[in-house]
C-alpha positions in Angstrom: -16.1 16.3 -43.2 -14.3 14.0 -40.8 -17.5 11.9 -40.3 -17.5 11.0 -44.0 -13.9 9.7 -44.1 -13.5 6.0 -45.0 -11.6 5.2 -41.7 -14.5 6.3 -39.5 -17.3 4.6 -41.3 -15.5 1.1 -41.2 -17.3 -1.3 -38.9 -15.3 -3.7 -36.7 -16.1 -7.5 -37.1 -18.5 -8.9 -34.4 -16.2 -11.8 -33.4 -13.6 -9.4 -32.2 -16.0 -7.8 -29.7 -17.1 -11.2 -28.6 -13.5 -12.3 -28.1 -12.6 -9.3 -26.0 -15.7 -9.8 -23.9 -14.9 -13.5 -23.4 -11.3 -12.6 -22.4 -12.5 -10.1 -19.8 -15.0 -12.6 -18.4 -12.3 -15.3 -18.2 -10.0 -12.9 -16.4 -12.7 -12.1 -13.8 -13.4 -15.9 -13.5 -9.7 -16.6 -12.9 -9.5 -13.9 -10.2 -12.7 -15.2 -8.6 -11.4 -18.8 -8.7 -8.0 -17.8 -7.2 -9.8 -15.9 -4.5 -12.0 -18.9 -3.7 -9.0 -21.2 -3.7 -6.9 -19.0 -1.4 -9.8 -18.5 1.0 -11.0 -22.1 1.1 -8.0 -24.4 0.4 -5.0 -22.2 1.2 -6.4 -20.3 4.1 -4.1 -21.7 6.8 -1.0 -20.8 4.7 -2.2 -17.2 4.3 -3.0 -16.9 8.0 0.5 -18.2 8.9 2.1 -15.7 6.6 -0.1 -13.0 8.0 0.7 -13.9 11.6 4.4 -14.0 10.8 4.3 -10.3 10.1 3.4 -9.5 13.7 3.3 -12.6 15.9 6.1 -14.6 17.3 6.4 -17.8 19.4 9.2 -17.3 21.9 10.9 -20.4 23.3 11.3 -20.5 27.0 14.2 -22.9 27.5 14.2 -25.4 30.3 17.2 -25.6 32.6 19.1 -28.8 32.4 19.2 -30.9 35.6 22.2 -31.0 37.9 24.5 -34.0 38.3 25.9 -34.4 41.8 28.0 -36.9 43.7 26.5 -38.9 46.6 26.9 -36.0 49.0 25.4 -33.3 46.8 28.8 -32.0 45.5 28.2 -30.5 42.0 29.6 -32.4 39.1 27.6 -30.7 36.3 25.5 -27.5 36.4 24.0 -25.1 33.9 24.7 -21.4 33.9 22.4 -18.9 32.1 23.8 -17.2 28.9 22.4 -15.3 26.0 22.4 -16.1 22.3 22.2 -13.2 19.8 19.9 -13.8 16.8 18.3 -11.7 14.1 15.4 -11.7 11.7 17.2 -10.4 8.5 13.9 -9.2 7.0 13.3 -6.9 10.0 16.9 -5.7 10.5 17.5 -2.0 10.0 21.2 -1.3 10.6 23.6 1.5 9.8 27.2 1.2 8.8 28.3 2.5 12.2 26.1 -0.1 14.0 27.4 -2.9 11.8 31.0 -2.0 12.7 30.3 -1.8 16.4 28.3 -5.0 16.4 31.2 -6.8 14.6 33.6 -5.5 17.2 31.4 -6.7 20.1 31.0 -10.2 18.6 34.7 -10.4 17.6 33.6 -10.8 13.9 34.7 -9.1 10.7 32.2 -6.7 9.2 31.8 -8.9 6.2 30.7 -11.8 8.4 27.8 -9.7 9.8 26.8 -8.6 6.3 26.7 -12.2 5.1 24.6 -13.4 8.0 22.0 -10.6 7.4 22.1 -10.7 3.6 19.3 -13.3 3.1 16.1 -11.4 3.7 14.0 -14.5 3.1 15.1 -16.1 6.3 13.3 -15.2 9.6 15.9 -16.5 12.0 19.7 -16.6 12.0 22.1 -16.8 15.0 24.7 -14.1 15.1 26.5 -15.7 18.1 25.7 -18.4 20.6 26.3 -18.3 24.3 27.6 -14.8 25.0 27.9 -13.4 28.5 25.0 -11.4 29.9 27.2 -8.3 30.0 28.1 -8.5 26.4 24.4 -9.2 25.5 23.4 -6.0 27.3 26.0 -4.0 25.3 24.6 -5.4 22.0 21.0 -4.5 22.8 22.1 -1.0 23.7 22.9 -0.5 20.0 19.1 -0.5 19.4 19.2 -2.4 16.1 15.7 -3.3 15.0 15.4 -7.1 14.2 18.2 -8.1 16.6 17.1 -10.1 19.6 18.4 -12.2 22.6 17.5 -15.8 23.4 18.1 -17.2 26.9 20.1 -20.4 26.8 22.2 -22.4 29.3 25.9 -23.4 29.2 27.0 -26.6 31.0 29.9 -26.3 33.5 31.8 -29.2 35.1 33.4 -28.2 38.5 35.4 -31.4 38.8 36.8 -31.1 35.3 38.9 -34.0 34.1 38.5 -35.9 37.3 34.9 -37.0 36.5 35.0 -36.5 32.7 34.5 -40.2 31.8 31.5 -40.5 34.0 29.7 -37.2 33.6 30.6 -36.6 29.9 29.6 -33.3 28.2 27.0 -31.7 26.1 27.2 -30.0 22.7 26.3 -26.4 21.9 22.6 -27.3 21.8 22.9 -28.7 25.3 22.4 -32.3 24.2 24.5 -35.0 25.9 27.4 -36.4 23.9 29.2 -38.7 26.4 28.8 -40.3 29.8 25.7 -39.7 31.9 25.0 -36.5 29.9 24.3 -38.9 27.0 22.8 -41.9 28.9 20.2 -39.8 30.8 19.8 -37.0 28.3 16.0 -37.2 28.2 15.7 -36.9 32.0 18.2 -34.1 32.3 16.9 -32.1 29.4 13.4 -31.3 30.7 10.8 -29.7 28.3 11.0 -26.2 26.9 8.1 -23.8 27.4 6.7 -21.2 25.0 5.1 -17.8 24.9 3.1 -16.5 21.8 3.2 -12.7 21.5 2.5 -9.8 19.1 5.5 -7.7 18.2 5.7 -4.4 16.4 8.2 -3.6 13.6 10.8 -2.5 16.2 10.5 -5.9 17.9 8.7 -4.7 21.0 6.2 -7.0 22.6 2.8 -5.5 22.5 0.5 -8.3 23.6 0.4 -11.9 24.7 -1.8 -14.0 22.4 -2.2 -17.0 24.7 -1.3 -18.3 28.1 2.4 -18.9 28.7 3.5 -22.6 28.6 5.9 -22.9 31.6 9.1 -24.8 30.9 9.7 -28.0 32.9 13.3 -28.1 34.1 15.3 -31.3 33.8 15.6 -33.8 36.7 18.6 -33.7 39.0 20.7 -36.9 39.1 22.7 -38.1 42.1 25.5 -40.4 41.3 27.0 -43.0 43.7 30.4 -41.4 43.2 32.2 -40.0 46.2 34.0 -37.0 44.7 36.8 -37.2 47.3 37.6 -40.8 46.5 37.3 -40.1 42.8 40.0 -37.5 43.2 42.3 -39.8 45.1 41.9 -42.6 42.6 42.5 -40.2 39.6 45.6 -38.7 41.3 47.2 -42.1 42.1 46.4 -43.7 38.8 47.9 -40.7 36.9 51.1 -41.1 39.0 51.3 -44.8 38.2 50.7 -44.4 34.4 53.4 -41.7 34.3 55.9 -43.5 36.5 55.7 -46.8 34.5 55.3 -45.1 31.1 52.0 -46.9 30.5 49.7 -46.5 27.5 46.6 -46.1 29.8 45.1 -47.1 33.1 41.7 -47.5 34.8 40.5 -48.0 38.4 37.2 -48.8 40.1 36.3 -48.4 43.8 33.1 -50.2 45.0 31.2 -50.0 48.3 31.6 -53.6 49.3 28.2 -53.8 51.0 26.0 -52.1 48.4 27.9 -52.5 45.1 27.7 -48.7 44.5 30.6 -47.3 42.5 32.4 -44.8 44.6 35.1 -44.0 42.0 35.7 -44.9 38.4 38.7 -43.2 36.8 40.7 -43.4 33.6 44.0 -42.2 32.2 44.3 -40.5 29.8 41.4 -38.1 30.5 40.1 -34.8 29.1 38.6 -31.5 30.1 34.8 -31.6 29.5 34.6 -27.8 29.9 36.7 -27.5 26.7 36.3 -30.8 24.8 38.7 -30.3 22.0 41.3 -32.8 20.7 39.6 -35.6 22.6 40.0 -38.3 20.1 40.6 -41.6 21.9 40.3 -39.9 25.4 36.6 -40.3 26.0 36.6 -44.1 26.4 35.6 -45.2 29.9 38.1 -48.1 29.8 36.7 -49.6 33.0 33.5 -50.5 31.1 34.3 -50.4 27.4 37.7 -52.2 27.2 38.2 -55.9 27.8 41.4 -57.6 28.8 42.5 -61.1 30.0 42.4 -60.9 33.8 45.3 -63.3 34.5 45.8 -64.5 38.0 43.0 -62.5 39.5 40.8 -65.2 38.0 42.4 -67.9 40.2 40.3 -66.9 43.2 37.1 -67.8 41.3 38.6 -71.1 40.1 39.7 -72.0 43.7 36.3 -71.0 45.1 34.6 -73.3 42.5 36.8 -76.1 43.5 36.3 -75.6 47.3 32.5 -75.5 46.7 32.5 -79.0 45.3 33.9 -80.5 48.5 36.8 -82.1 46.7 39.3 -79.6 48.1 40.0 -77.7 51.3 42.4 -74.8 51.9 45.0 -77.4 53.1 44.6 -79.9 50.3 48.0 -80.6 48.8 48.6 -80.3 45.1 51.8 -81.4 43.4 53.1 -78.6 41.1 56.6 -80.0 40.5 58.5 -79.7 38.3 57.0 -76.3 37.8 55.3 -77.0 34.5 52.7 -79.4 32.9 52.0 -80.4 29.4 48.5 -80.7 27.9 48.8 -82.0 24.4 51.3 -79.9 22.5 51.0 -77.0 25.0 52.9 -76.4 28.2 51.8 -74.5 31.3 54.6 -72.9 33.4 55.0 -71.4 36.8 57.3 -68.5 37.4 59.2 -70.6 40.0 58.9 -74.3 40.7 57.3 -74.9 44.1 56.7 -78.6 44.3 54.0 -79.8 46.7 51.7 -76.9 47.6 48.5 -76.4 49.6 45.5 -74.7 47.9 46.1 -71.6 50.0 49.7 -71.5 48.7 48.5 -71.8 45.1 46.7 -68.5 45.6 49.5 -66.9 47.7 52.3 -67.7 45.2 50.0 -67.6 42.1 50.7 -71.0 40.7 49.4 -71.6 37.2 50.0 -75.4 37.5 48.1 -75.7 40.7 45.2 -73.7 39.4 45.1 -75.7 36.1 45.1 -79.0 37.9 42.1 -78.0 40.1 40.2 -76.7 37.1 40.8 -79.9 35.1 39.3 -82.0 38.0 36.0 -80.1 37.6 33.3 -80.7 35.0 33.5 -78.0 32.2 29.7 -77.3 32.5 30.1 -76.7 36.3 33.1 -74.4 35.9 31.4 -72.5 33.1 28.3 -72.1 35.3 30.3 -70.5 38.1 32.0 -68.1 35.7 28.6 -67.2 34.2 26.9 -66.8 37.5 29.6 -64.5 38.8 28.9 -62.3 35.8 31.6 -63.0 33.2 30.4 -62.9 29.6 27.5 -60.6 30.4 27.0 -56.9 30.9 26.7 -55.5 34.4 23.6 -53.5 33.3 25.0 -50.5 35.0 23.2 -48.3 32.4 26.3 -46.7 31.0 26.7 -46.1 27.2 29.3 -48.3 25.5 29.5 -51.1 28.1 30.7 -54.4 26.7 30.0 -58.0 28.0 33.5 -59.5 27.7 34.1 -62.9 26.3 33.2 -66.3 27.8 32.9 -69.1 25.3 30.4 -71.9 25.7 31.7 -74.9 27.7 30.9 -77.4 24.9 33.6 -75.8 22.8 36.3 -76.0 25.5 39.4 -78.2 25.0 41.3 -79.4 28.0 44.1 -76.8 27.4 41.5 -74.0 27.3 39.8 -75.1 30.5 43.2 -75.1 32.1 44.3 -71.7 30.9 40.9 -70.1 31.7 41.4 -71.1 35.3 44.2 -68.5 35.6 42.7 -65.9 33.4 43.8 -66.7 29.8 41.3 -67.3 27.0 38.6 -65.3 28.8 38.2 -61.5 28.6 36.5 -59.3 31.2 36.0 -55.6 31.9 37.6 -54.0 35.0 34.1 -53.4 36.4 33.2 -57.1 36.0 36.3 -58.1 37.9 35.6 -55.6 40.8 32.0 -56.9 41.0 33.2 -60.5 41.1 35.1 -59.8 44.3 32.0 -58.7 46.1 31.4 -62.4 46.5 34.3 -62.7 48.8 33.4 -59.6 50.8 29.7 -60.6 51.4 29.7 -64.3 52.4 29.4 -65.6 48.9 26.8 -63.1 47.7 27.4 -61.3 44.4 26.2 -57.7 44.6 24.8 -55.8 41.6 26.7 -52.6 40.8 25.2 -49.1 40.5 26.5 -45.7 39.4 23.4 -44.1 41.0 23.1 -43.6 44.7 21.0 -46.2 46.3 18.6 -45.8 49.3 19.1 -49.4 50.5 21.6 -52.2 50.0 20.3 -54.4 47.1 19.8 -58.2 47.4 22.5 -60.0 45.5 22.9 -63.5 44.1 24.3 -66.3 46.2 27.2 -67.8 44.2 29.2 -69.6 46.9 28.6 -70.6 50.5 29.7 -68.2 53.2 32.3 -70.9 54.3 33.9 -71.0 50.8 33.9 -67.2 50.4 35.6 -66.6 53.7 38.2 -69.3 53.1 39.2 -67.7 49.9 39.2 -64.3 51.5 41.7 -65.7 54.1 43.9 -66.9 51.2 43.8 -63.5 49.7 45.2 -62.0 52.9 48.3 -64.2 52.4 48.9 -62.6 49.0 49.8 -59.2 50.6 52.1 -60.8 53.3 55.7 -61.9 52.9 55.8 -64.8 50.5 52.9 -63.4 48.4 52.9 -61.4 45.2 51.4 -58.1 46.5 53.5 -56.7 49.3 53.0 -53.2 47.8 49.2 -53.5 48.4 49.6 -53.3 52.2 47.9 -50.5 54.1 49.1 -49.4 57.5 46.5 -50.2 60.3 44.4 -52.4 58.1 44.3 -56.0 57.0 44.1 -56.3 53.2 43.0 -59.1 51.0 43.6 -59.1 47.2 45.1 -60.8 44.2 47.5 -59.7 41.5 47.3 -60.4 37.8 49.8 -60.1 34.9 49.1 -61.1 31.3 50.5 -60.5 27.9 48.4 -57.9 26.1 46.0 -59.4 23.6 46.0 -57.7 20.1 44.2 -58.2 16.9 46.5 -61.1 15.9 47.2 -62.8 19.2 49.4 -61.9 22.1 51.7 -58.9 21.6 55.3 -59.5 22.4 56.7 -57.7 25.4 53.4 -55.9 26.0 51.6 -56.6 29.3 48.6 -55.7 31.4 49.2 -55.5 35.2 46.3 -55.6 37.5 45.2 -55.9 41.2 41.9 -56.5 42.8 41.6 -56.2 46.6 39.5 -55.3 49.6 39.9 -53.7 53.0 39.6 -54.0 55.9 39.8 -57.8 55.4 38.0 -58.6 58.7 34.8 -56.8 57.4 35.4 -55.4 53.9 34.2 -51.8 53.3 35.8 -51.0 50.0 36.8 -53.1 46.9 39.2 -51.7 44.4 40.3 -53.0 41.0 43.3 -51.4 39.2 44.5 -52.0 35.6 47.7 -50.6 34.1 47.8 -51.1 30.3 51.2 -51.7 28.6 53.7 -50.3 31.1 57.0 -49.8 29.2 59.4 -48.7 32.0 60.6 -52.3 32.5 58.2 -53.1 35.4 54.9 -54.8 34.5 53.9 -57.2 37.2 50.5 -56.4 38.8 52.1 -56.4 42.2 54.5 -53.7 41.1 52.5 -51.4 38.9 48.9 -51.8 40.1 49.1 -52.8 43.8 50.7 -49.5 44.9 47.7 -47.5 43.5 45.4 -49.7 45.6 47.5 -49.1 48.7 47.7 -45.3 48.3 44.0 -44.8 47.5 42.8 -47.3 50.2 44.9 -45.7 52.9 43.3 -42.3 52.5 39.8 -43.5 51.6 39.4 -45.7 54.7 40.5 -42.9 57.0 38.3 -40.4 55.1 35.3 -42.7 55.7 36.3 -43.2 59.3 36.5 -47.0 58.9 37.9 -48.6 62.1 41.3 -50.2 61.9 41.4 -53.9 62.2 45.2 -54.2 62.5 46.3 -51.1 64.4 49.7 -52.6 65.3 50.6 -54.1 62.0 54.0 -53.1 60.5 53.9 -52.6 56.7 56.7 -54.6 55.1 58.8 -52.3 52.9 59.0 -54.2 49.5 62.7 -53.3 49.1 63.4 -55.2 52.3 61.8 -58.4 51.0 62.2 -60.0 47.6 59.0 -59.8 45.6 57.4 -63.1 44.6 57.0 -62.9 40.8 53.7 -64.4 39.7 53.3 -66.8 36.8 52.2 -65.3 33.5 
């Protein structure tokens, strides 16, 4: 009876059967097309996803190169540490393990939960640079998906003494300051790699390919003598504190090779913990410029002697102690009347220096300044070095030519000033400077004749004797040659009232110079600001210990150092 019901005998329309057949065929075609697409055009992506399930490429970190002083004393070294990381998608962790892991890492439990919450990530650091002992405790927890990665942490044995030279690295071991930055590519080396198969528990089952061995970074040997660096830092810090100065810098050069044996700055910072270092990372000896003042007179006098118009005994009338050039007036601290060229240096006469400069052609004087290195970088290879300021001679007015002769209207770095004095220590030859240890003494540039250079050096010896401006630069047992400088500090809107820069540049032993030292004290506010008072004592203290440390023979074993309090200081002209 059911076969004869109306519902059973109704026939379905033919188009519905065809539509269903077409839909099924289209579905099969789509699946087939997707399969072809994935296998042909997206094959690499699928293989990578598949490999990610079981294969890993482990980074084998390269060890950063060491930085040492000229005798191999360590200034920067890398120590191995471990970093804890996880693959959140693989992590299987209990509440008790989470609590213990948080305790070991000094985290809150919520912090661990947040780091592991994103299962789509395959790598997340839990903590960087933990000790090997702590890393071992963490791995003993046996948490699947938690791993260790070998890294290196930088350590600086000399601390703040060499901070401005060596610099420091960030948490990724990339150089941020100093030589760590300047030579980052050489120090870093190249990481290696190892591709392996791991199981779900993170155990290595098989190596897939040959290990790529890491290439450690190159070691760098600086020209610095760590002992002299320490002496210079100690004495400069004392001076800055004593005279309540804003800052200070000092440079010690090997007079024969131009190698930098010490370069220090105050204030400084601790590169092992570089926090709150804003304004303290500047290597002022290279990055800051200042008007050198009377230390420039030696170059002016040497230029004048070289022309043959003057000799050390040529007399120059400086009375009445000042001279006018247009609306401007140049002054001496004390009127001296008729003076020899040697006395112009000894007593630091602005008038005498200006008269000699004005007798020279501007182009010639500019050429001497340029040849001796002013207005150009020393090319020492240190980040942030500036060139100073030396304007073209065609723009000079007579008053500017006069003031530049005694260090006003020209700006230099302390390193430039120290290098300039290598001329007087090497028979007129200007030595290039280097912060890297050299195998051989470099060939320099002949700026003055040996006769001129030695005549000026003899004048500089008078500066540290009674009647000169630098009695406090004397060193027991050694002859010293040098020059003081005192200038008003140059600000953004001209000279700053009652703010000074005191400096001294000298060499010892004067008979055959071994060391050259330049010192700059920025804005001493204790009431004393002359270069002979604030900077020269730093030179004396460092030089006394350094010369004996280097076993440099005395050239004046019977000399008696004049106590400055027993003799009235000669105040130089500003």
